[in-house]
MARROPA-834980 format. One record per residue (C-alpha): chain; residue number from 1; y, x, z. Coordinates in steps of 0.5 Angstrom, whole numbers, padded with zeros to 4 digits. Example, Ala and Ser with C-alpha at 12.3 -4.5 7.8 and 13.67 -1.06 7.14 Angstrom:
// residues 2
["A" 1 [-0009 0025 0016]]
["A" 2 [-0002 0027 0014]]
This chain:
// residues 476
["A" 1 [-0004 0043 -0027]]
["A" 2 [-0001 0041 -0020]]
["A" 3 [-0006 0040 -0016]]
["A" 4 [-0003 0036 -0010]]
["A" 5 [-0002 0041 -0005]]
["A" 6 [0006 0042 -0006]]
["A" 7 [0004 0049 -0009]]
["A" 8 [0007 0051 -0015]]
["A" 9 [0005 0048 -0021]]
["A" 10 [0000 0053 -0026]]
["A" 11 [-0003 0053 -0032]]
["A" 12 [-0011 0051 -0032]]
["A" 13 [-0018 0049 -0036]]
["A" 14 [-0021 0044 -0031]]
["A" 15 [-0029 0042 -0031]]
["A" 16 [-0031 0035 -0029]]
["A" 17 [-0039 0034 -0027]]
["A" 18 [-0042 0028 -0025]]
["A" 19 [-0036 0025 -0023]]
["A" 20 [-0033 0032 -0020]]
["A" 21 [-0029 0037 -0021]]
["A" 22 [-0034 0043 -0022]]
["A" 23 [-0029 0048 -0024]]
["A" 24 [-0021 0049 -0024]]
["A" 25 [-0020 0056 -0028]]
["A" 26 [-0015 0059 -0032]]
["A" 27 [-0014 0058 -0039]]
["A" 28 [-0019 0060 -0043]]
["A" 29 [-0024 0062 -0037]]
["A" 30 [-0029 0055 -0040]]
["A" 31 [-0029 0056 -0047]]
["A" 32 [-0036 0059 -0047]]
["A" 33 [-0038 0052 -0043]]
["A" 34 [-0040 0046 -0047]]
["A" 35 [-0037 0040 -0046]]
["A" 36 [-0039 0033 -0048]]
["A" 37 [-0032 0031 -0049]]
["A" 38 [-0026 0036 -0049]]
["A" 39 [-0019 0033 -0049]]
["A" 40 [-0013 0038 -0050]]
["A" 41 [-0007 0036 -0045]]
["A" 42 [-0002 0041 -0048]]
["A" 43 [0004 0039 -0045]]
["A" 44 [0003 0035 -0040]]
["A" 45 [0001 0035 -0033]]
["A" 46 [-0006 0034 -0029]]
["A" 47 [-0005 0032 -0023]]
["A" 48 [-0009 0028 -0017]]
["A" 49 [-0010 0020 -0018]]
["A" 50 [-0004 0017 -0014]]
["A" 51 [-0007 0014 -0008]]
["A" 52 [-0002 0007 -0006]]
["A" 53 [-0003 0007 0002]]
["A" 54 [0000 0000 0002]]
["A" 55 [-0003 -0005 -0002]]
["A" 56 [-0005 -0012 -0002]]
["A" 57 [-0010 -0012 -0007]]
["A" 58 [-0016 -0014 -0002]]
["A" 59 [-0018 -0020 -0006]]
["A" 60 [-0016 -0017 -0013]]
["A" 61 [-0021 -0011 -0013]]
["A" 62 [-0027 -0017 -0013]]
["A" 63 [-0024 -0022 -0018]]
["A" 64 [-0019 -0018 -0023]]
["A" 65 [-0023 -0011 -0022]]
["A" 66 [-0020 -0008 -0028]]
["A" 67 [-0014 -0008 -0023]]
["A" 68 [-0009 -0005 -0030]]
["A" 69 [-0003 -0006 -0025]]
["A" 70 [-0005 0000 -0021]]
["A" 71 [-0009 0004 -0027]]
["A" 72 [-0003 0003 -0032]]
["A" 73 [0001 0008 -0027]]
["A" 74 [-0004 0013 -0025]]
["A" 75 [-0007 0010 -0019]]
["A" 76 [-0014 0011 -0017]]
["A" 77 [-0015 0009 -0010]]
["A" 78 [-0011 0003 -0006]]
["A" 79 [-0012 0002 0001]]
["A" 80 [-0012 -0006 0002]]
["A" 81 [-0011 -0009 0009]]
["A" 82 [-0004 -0008 0011]]
["A" 83 [0001 -0012 0015]]
["A" 84 [-0004 -0015 0019]]
["A" 85 [-0008 -0019 0014]]
["A" 86 [-0014 -0017 0010]]
["A" 87 [-0020 -0021 0007]]
["A" 88 [-0024 -0019 0012]]
["A" 89 [-0028 -0020 0016]]
["A" 90 [-0025 -0027 0015]]
["A" 91 [-0027 -0034 0017]]
["A" 92 [-0023 -0039 0016]]
["A" 93 [-0022 -0046 0018]]
["A" 94 [-0017 -0049 0014]]
["A" 95 [-0012 -0046 0009]]
["A" 96 [-0010 -0039 0011]]
["A" 97 [-0005 -0038 0014]]
["A" 98 [0002 -0034 0013]]
["A" 99 [0002 -0029 0011]]
["A" 100 [-0005 -0029 0010]]
["A" 101 [-0003 -0034 0004]]
["A" 102 [-0001 -0028 0000]]
["A" 103 [-0008 -0025 -0001]]
["A" 104 [-0010 -0031 -0004]]
["A" 105 [-0013 -0039 -0003]]
["A" 106 [-0018 -0041 0002]]
["A" 107 [-0024 -0040 -0003]]
["A" 108 [-0021 -0032 -0004]]
["A" 109 [-0024 -0031 0003]]
["A" 110 [-0031 -0031 0002]]
["A" 111 [-0032 -0025 0007]]
["A" 112 [-0034 -0026 0014]]
["A" 113 [-0037 -0019 0017]]
["A" 114 [-0033 -0013 0014]]
["A" 115 [-0040 -0011 0010]]
["A" 116 [-0040 -0017 0006]]
["A" 117 [-0033 -0015 0003]]
["A" 118 [-0036 -0007 0003]]
["A" 119 [-0041 -0010 -0001]]
["A" 120 [-0037 -0015 -0005]]
["A" 121 [-0033 -0009 -0008]]
["A" 122 [-0039 -0005 -0009]]
["A" 123 [-0042 -0011 -0014]]
["A" 124 [-0034 -0012 -0017]]
["A" 125 [-0034 -0005 -0019]]
["A" 126 [-0027 -0004 -0019]]
["A" 127 [-0023 0001 -0024]]
["A" 128 [-0020 0004 -0017]]
["A" 129 [-0022 0006 -0011]]
["A" 130 [-0022 0002 -0005]]
["A" 131 [-0020 0003 0003]]
["A" 132 [-0020 -0002 0007]]
["A" 133 [-0016 -0003 0014]]
["A" 134 [-0018 -0009 0018]]
["A" 135 [-0012 -0014 0019]]
["A" 136 [-0010 -0017 0027]]
["A" 137 [-0008 -0023 0024]]
["A" 138 [-0015 -0024 0021]]
["A" 139 [-0018 -0023 0027]]
["A" 140 [-0014 -0027 0031]]
["A" 141 [-0015 -0032 0026]]
["A" 142 [-0023 -0032 0027]]
["A" 143 [-0023 -0032 0035]]
["A" 144 [-0016 -0036 0037]]
["A" 145 [-0015 -0044 0036]]
["A" 146 [-0008 -0043 0035]]
["A" 147 [-0004 -0037 0033]]
["A" 148 [0003 -0039 0036]]
["A" 149 [0000 -0036 0044]]
["A" 150 [-0002 -0030 0046]]
["A" 151 [-0010 -0028 0045]]
["A" 152 [-0014 -0029 0052]]
["A" 153 [-0018 -0023 0055]]
["A" 154 [-0024 -0026 0053]]
["A" 155 [-0021 -0027 0045]]
["A" 156 [-0019 -0020 0045]]
["A" 157 [-0026 -0018 0048]]
["A" 158 [-0029 -0021 0041]]
["A" 159 [-0024 -0018 0037]]
["A" 160 [-0025 -0011 0039]]
["A" 161 [-0032 -0012 0038]]
["A" 162 [-0031 -0015 0030]]
["A" 163 [-0026 -0009 0030]]
["A" 164 [-0031 -0004 0033]]
["A" 165 [-0037 -0007 0028]]
["A" 166 [-0032 -0006 0022]]
["A" 167 [-0030 0002 0024]]
["A" 168 [-0038 0003 0024]]
["A" 169 [-0038 0001 0017]]
["A" 170 [-0032 0005 0014]]
["A" 171 [-0026 0002 0015]]
["A" 172 [-0020 0006 0016]]
["A" 173 [-0017 0002 0023]]
["A" 174 [-0013 -0003 0025]]
["A" 175 [-0006 -0007 0021]]
["A" 176 [-0001 -0011 0024]]
["A" 177 [0004 -0015 0022]]
["A" 178 [0008 -0017 0029]]
["A" 179 [0014 -0020 0025]]
["A" 180 [0011 -0025 0022]]
["A" 181 [0010 -0031 0026]]
["A" 182 [0003 -0032 0027]]
["A" 183 [0003 -0025 0030]]
["A" 184 [0009 -0025 0033]]
["A" 185 [0006 -0028 0040]]
["A" 186 [0002 -0023 0041]]
["A" 187 [0004 -0018 0046]]
["A" 188 [0005 -0011 0046]]
["A" 189 [-0001 -0011 0051]]
["A" 190 [-0005 -0015 0046]]
["A" 191 [-0005 -0010 0041]]
["A" 192 [-0006 -0004 0046]]
["A" 193 [-0012 -0008 0048]]
["A" 194 [-0014 -0008 0041]]
["A" 195 [-0013 -0001 0039]]
["A" 196 [-0017 0002 0044]]
["A" 197 [-0023 0002 0040]]
["A" 198 [-0020 0006 0035]]
["A" 199 [-0020 0013 0037]]
["A" 200 [-0027 0013 0039]]
["A" 201 [-0028 0012 0031]]
["A" 202 [-0023 0017 0029]]
["A" 203 [-0018 0012 0026]]
["A" 204 [-0011 0010 0026]]
["A" 205 [-0006 0005 0027]]
["A" 206 [-0002 0002 0021]]
["A" 207 [0004 -0003 0023]]
["A" 208 [0009 -0008 0019]]
["A" 209 [0014 -0007 0025]]
["A" 210 [0016 -0012 0030]]
["A" 211 [0023 -0012 0026]]
["A" 212 [0026 -0008 0021]]
["A" 213 [0033 -0011 0023]]
["A" 214 [0037 -0010 0029]]
["A" 215 [0032 -0009 0033]]
["A" 216 [0028 -0003 0029]]
["A" 217 [0028 0002 0034]]
["A" 218 [0025 -0002 0040]]
["A" 219 [0019 -0004 0034]]
["A" 220 [0018 0004 0032]]
["A" 221 [0018 0005 0041]]
["A" 222 [0012 -0001 0041]]
["A" 223 [0009 0003 0035]]
["A" 224 [0009 0009 0038]]
["A" 225 [0007 0007 0044]]
["A" 226 [0001 0004 0042]]
["A" 227 [-0001 0009 0038]]
["A" 228 [-0001 0014 0044]]
["A" 229 [-0004 0009 0049]]
["A" 230 [-0010 0008 0044]]
["A" 231 [-0009 0017 0042]]
["A" 232 [-0010 0015 0035]]
["A" 233 [-0005 0016 0029]]
["A" 234 [0001 0011 0027]]
["A" 235 [0003 0009 0020]]
["A" 236 [0010 0005 0020]]
["A" 237 [0009 0001 0013]]
["A" 238 [0014 0000 0008]]
["A" 239 [0019 0004 0013]]
["A" 240 [0027 0001 0011]]
["A" 241 [0033 -0001 0014]]
["A" 242 [0033 -0009 0013]]
["A" 243 [0039 -0013 0013]]
["A" 244 [0046 -0012 0011]]
["A" 245 [0048 -0011 0019]]
["A" 246 [0043 -0005 0019]]
["A" 247 [0045 -0002 0013]]
["A" 248 [0046 0005 0014]]
["A" 249 [0041 0007 0020]]
["A" 250 [0036 0011 0016]]
["A" 251 [0039 0017 0019]]
["A" 252 [0039 0015 0026]]
["A" 253 [0032 0012 0025]]
["A" 254 [0029 0018 0021]]
["A" 255 [0031 0022 0028]]
["A" 256 [0028 0017 0033]]
["A" 257 [0021 0018 0028]]
["A" 258 [0023 0025 0028]]
["A" 259 [0023 0026 0036]]
["A" 260 [0016 0022 0036]]
["A" 261 [0013 0026 0030]]
["A" 262 [0014 0032 0035]]
["A" 263 [0009 0030 0040]]
["A" 264 [0005 0025 0036]]
["A" 265 [0003 0023 0030]]
["A" 266 [0006 0019 0027]]
["A" 267 [0008 0017 0019]]
["A" 268 [0010 0012 0014]]
["A" 269 [0010 0010 0008]]
["A" 270 [0016 0008 0002]]
["A" 271 [0017 0004 -0004]]
["A" 272 [0023 0006 -0008]]
["A" 273 [0026 -0001 -0009]]
["A" 274 [0032 -0003 -0006]]
["A" 275 [0029 -0011 -0005]]
["A" 276 [0023 -0013 -0002]]
["A" 277 [0018 -0019 -0002]]
["A" 278 [0014 -0023 0002]]
["A" 279 [0013 -0030 0004]]
["A" 280 [0020 -0034 0004]]
["A" 281 [0022 -0034 0011]]
["A" 282 [0028 -0039 0013]]
["A" 283 [0030 -0032 0019]]
["A" 284 [0031 -0028 0013]]
["A" 285 [0036 -0033 0009]]
["A" 286 [0043 -0030 0009]]
["A" 287 [0048 -0032 0004]]
["A" 288 [0050 -0024 0004]]
["A" 289 [0043 -0022 0001]]
["A" 290 [0040 -0025 -0006]]
["A" 291 [0034 -0028 -0006]]
["A" 292 [0029 -0030 -0011]]
["A" 293 [0023 -0034 -0011]]
["A" 294 [0017 -0031 -0014]]
["A" 295 [0012 -0038 -0012]]
["A" 296 [0013 -0045 -0008]]
["A" 297 [0007 -0050 -0007]]
["A" 298 [0011 -0056 -0007]]
["A" 299 [0016 -0054 -0013]]
["A" 300 [0013 -0049 -0018]]
["A" 301 [0019 -0049 -0022]]
["A" 302 [0023 -0045 -0018]]
["A" 303 [0020 -0038 -0020]]
["A" 304 [0024 -0034 -0022]]
["A" 305 [0030 -0038 -0020]]
["A" 306 [0035 -0035 -0014]]
["A" 307 [0035 -0039 -0007]]
["A" 308 [0042 -0039 -0008]]
["A" 309 [0041 -0043 -0015]]
["A" 310 [0035 -0048 -0013]]
["A" 311 [0039 -0051 -0006]]
["A" 312 [0046 -0051 -0011]]
["A" 313 [0042 -0056 -0015]]
["A" 314 [0040 -0059 -0010]]
["A" 315 [0046 -0060 -0006]]
["A" 316 [0044 -0058 0000]]
["A" 317 [0044 -0051 0004]]
["A" 318 [0040 -0044 0003]]
["A" 319 [0037 -0046 0009]]
["A" 320 [0034 -0054 0007]]
["A" 321 [0033 -0051 0001]]
["A" 322 [0028 -0045 0004]]
["A" 323 [0024 -0051 0008]]
["A" 324 [0023 -0055 0003]]
["A" 325 [0020 -0049 -0002]]
["A" 326 [0015 -0048 0003]]
["A" 327 [0011 -0045 0003]]
["A" 328 [0013 -0040 -0002]]
["A" 329 [0015 -0034 -0003]]
["A" 330 [0020 -0028 -0005]]
["A" 331 [0024 -0023 -0006]]
["A" 332 [0030 -0020 -0001]]
["A" 333 [0034 -0015 -0004]]
["A" 334 [0036 -0013 0003]]
["A" 335 [0035 -0006 0003]]
["A" 336 [0042 -0002 0002]]
["A" 337 [0040 0004 -0003]]
["A" 338 [0042 0010 0000]]
["A" 339 [0038 0008 0006]]
["A" 340 [0032 0008 0001]]
["A" 341 [0033 0014 -0002]]
["A" 342 [0034 0017 0005]]
["A" 343 [0028 0015 0006]]
["A" 344 [0024 0016 0001]]
["A" 345 [0026 0024 0001]]
["A" 346 [0024 0026 0008]]
["A" 347 [0018 0030 0008]]
["A" 348 [0014 0025 0012]]
["A" 349 [0014 0020 0007]]
["A" 350 [0008 0018 0003]]
["A" 351 [0009 0013 -0003]]
["A" 352 [0006 0006 -0003]]
["A" 353 [0007 0000 -0008]]
["A" 354 [0007 -0006 -0002]]
["A" 355 [0005 -0010 -0009]]
["A" 356 [0003 -0017 -0009]]
["A" 357 [-0002 -0019 -0014]]
["A" 358 [-0002 -0026 -0013]]
["A" 359 [0005 -0028 -0015]]
["A" 360 [0006 -0031 -0022]]
["A" 361 [0013 -0027 -0022]]
["A" 362 [0012 -0021 -0018]]
["A" 363 [0016 -0015 -0015]]
["A" 364 [0017 -0010 -0021]]
["A" 365 [0014 -0005 -0015]]
["A" 366 [0007 -0008 -0017]]
["A" 367 [0008 -0005 -0024]]
["A" 368 [0012 0001 -0024]]
["A" 369 [0012 0004 -0017]]
["A" 370 [0009 0011 -0018]]
["A" 371 [0012 0013 -0025]]
["A" 372 [0019 0011 -0023]]
["A" 373 [0019 0016 -0016]]
["A" 374 [0017 0021 -0022]]
["A" 375 [0021 0020 -0027]]
["A" 376 [0028 0016 -0024]]
["A" 377 [0028 0020 -0017]]
["A" 378 [0025 0026 -0019]]
["A" 379 [0026 0028 -0026]]
["A" 380 [0033 0024 -0026]]
["A" 381 [0036 0025 -0019]]
["A" 382 [0032 0031 -0017]]
["A" 383 [0031 0028 -0010]]
["A" 384 [0024 0033 -0009]]
["A" 385 [0021 0037 -0014]]
["A" 386 [0015 0035 -0018]]
["A" 387 [0010 0038 -0015]]
["A" 388 [0012 0035 -0007]]
["A" 389 [0013 0028 -0011]]
["A" 390 [0005 0029 -0013]]
["A" 391 [0004 0032 -0006]]
["A" 392 [0007 0025 -0003]]
["A" 393 [0003 0021 -0007]]
["A" 394 [-0004 0025 -0006]]
["A" 395 [-0005 0030 -0002]]
["A" 396 [-0001 0028 0004]]
["A" 397 [-0003 0020 0003]]
["A" 398 [-0011 0023 0003]]
["A" 399 [-0010 0027 0009]]
["A" 400 [-0007 0021 0013]]
["A" 401 [-0011 0015 0012]]
["A" 402 [-0018 0020 0012]]
["A" 403 [-0020 0019 0004]]
["A" 404 [-0024 0025 0005]]
["A" 405 [-0025 0029 -0002]]
["A" 406 [-0019 0026 -0005]]
["A" 407 [-0012 0028 -0006]]
["A" 408 [-0013 0035 -0010]]
["A" 409 [-0015 0038 -0016]]
["A" 410 [-0020 0042 -0012]]
["A" 411 [-0028 0045 -0015]]
["A" 412 [-0032 0040 -0010]]
["A" 413 [-0027 0034 -0010]]
["A" 414 [-0028 0028 -0013]]
["A" 415 [-0025 0028 -0020]]
["A" 416 [-0020 0023 -0019]]
["A" 417 [-0014 0025 -0024]]
["A" 418 [-0009 0022 -0028]]
["A" 419 [-0005 0026 -0034]]
["A" 420 [0002 0025 -0034]]
["A" 421 [0008 0027 -0039]]
["A" 422 [0013 0029 -0034]]
["A" 423 [0019 0029 -0040]]
["A" 424 [0017 0021 -0041]]
["A" 425 [0015 0018 -0035]]
["A" 426 [0018 0011 -0033]]
["A" 427 [0017 0005 -0030]]
["A" 428 [0019 -0001 -0035]]
["A" 429 [0018 -0007 -0031]]
["A" 430 [0024 -0010 -0028]]
["A" 431 [0026 -0016 -0023]]
["A" 432 [0027 -0020 -0030]]
["A" 433 [0021 -0018 -0034]]
["A" 434 [0016 -0015 -0028]]
["A" 435 [0009 -0015 -0031]]
["A" 436 [0010 -0009 -0036]]
["A" 437 [0006 -0002 -0035]]
["A" 438 [0009 0004 -0035]]
["A" 439 [0010 0010 -0040]]
["A" 440 [0009 0017 -0041]]
["A" 441 [0002 0016 -0037]]
["A" 442 [-0004 0019 -0042]]
["A" 443 [-0011 0018 -0038]]
["A" 444 [-0013 0017 -0032]]
["A" 445 [-0020 0019 -0029]]
["A" 446 [-0023 0015 -0023]]
["A" 447 [-0030 0019 -0021]]
["A" 448 [-0030 0022 -0026]]
["A" 449 [-0030 0016 -0031]]
["A" 450 [-0024 0016 -0037]]
["A" 451 [-0022 0009 -0035]]
["A" 452 [-0015 0010 -0038]]
["A" 453 [-0012 0013 -0045]]
["A" 454 [-0006 0013 -0049]]
["A" 455 [-0004 0007 -0044]]
["A" 456 [-0010 0003 -0045]]
["A" 457 [-0016 0001 -0041]]
["A" 458 [-0023 0004 -0044]]
["A" 459 [-0026 -0002 -0040]]
["A" 460 [-0031 0003 -0036]]
["A" 461 [-0030 0002 -0028]]
["A" 462 [-0031 0008 -0025]]
["A" 463 [-0028 0006 -0018]]
["A" 464 [-0032 0005 -0011]]
["A" 465 [-0031 0003 -0003]]
["A" 466 [-0028 0009 0000]]
["A" 467 [-0030 0009 0007]]
["A" 468 [-0026 0013 0013]]
["A" 469 [-0027 0020 0013]]
["A" 470 [-0024 0026 0018]]
["A" 471 [-0016 0024 0019]]
["A" 472 [-0013 0031 0018]]
["A" 473 [-0006 0031 0022]]
["A" 474 [-0004 0036 0018]]
["A" 475 [-0003 0029 0014]]
["A" 476 [0003 0027 0019]]
């Protein structure tokens, strides 16, 4: 058993009763107990279920509650509402603005209040637990007539009221996606004012930085200033050094973050791939970067093809082709492997997939993130110990995001558990064939419900909405 705290693995017997962990004892100590079901896990590792802190599963947990891309890799809790985009509270006046279209079409946004979203999750009974942030861009779309300008004081006040209501109903905090066009016009002062209600609720501020390219240090400074002013922890989303001109700067970026962490709680997540994925942004078109189209509304036939190939077929430039394809999604091979590894192995890094479940040809991180950390980067490349890898995917993110009584194999805690083979666990999803379940995950329990066994869903769904609990400063 690896309990999630970072402590050494130890042999143990574990008993589950009524959705919780009833006993954790030395082998044989529970032999006299009578159980309805006994699982012989000899040769395997039992660990807390993995916490995916960076997802865009907001509408998927309701439309496709079996959540097999996550359950199949041992994930038992997803955090939704990242990058400033959330399914609630949302009241659209037309099509969802970019990048909210990553979450679905207009008909998928049926939750005008946070309470209505929470109720919908409860009714859907997803196979995984759901915890939710409130998106800044979603709030802007509710209250601004157009998104290419700063909010007025009256609009900020209305957004704050809506955020307070969501926090009162269990939201984890506020997220921003300041790099995107529909949030870029928001000055720091707008976000500072909007973040002010977070401290009273014990919530956090999560951000897709204003830039992950050359201006990344300025963007980090902005994020920390917002957190300091609001007196709340800061969670930097999918930390990376994007773009060829930015490669090699991860040491500088991490040193900047370490300096900030010395006086303020700052953490970040990372996915274990040297490529990102989002909507197709003409500003990121660079002939030095391989870009693969994942979807395109005007040209769906482009899905799975490189932008360069599409442009060549049309006899046009990369930029012109990108304009013609929009709205569209893309995978950007814009990260240096050595930068990603340095960030991944930093002790403050937790793991988030940033998977996009609505993409018809998604980035393989949707299916492979957590087994990839365990197999490729822990077992094969030894970036960290197995106990440390599990800690970064369980107890550390649970403390950081206020997921009470989860993330540790401990008596009294919720029975979110994964059983895996450390010798064989690995991701098999690839960029060419991305929708493939990982190998080596033997079983998954969510709130004590056996939800997957031998890489097959049982059909039982034990997930629930998880409201914000106390945020532990040790998580940073």
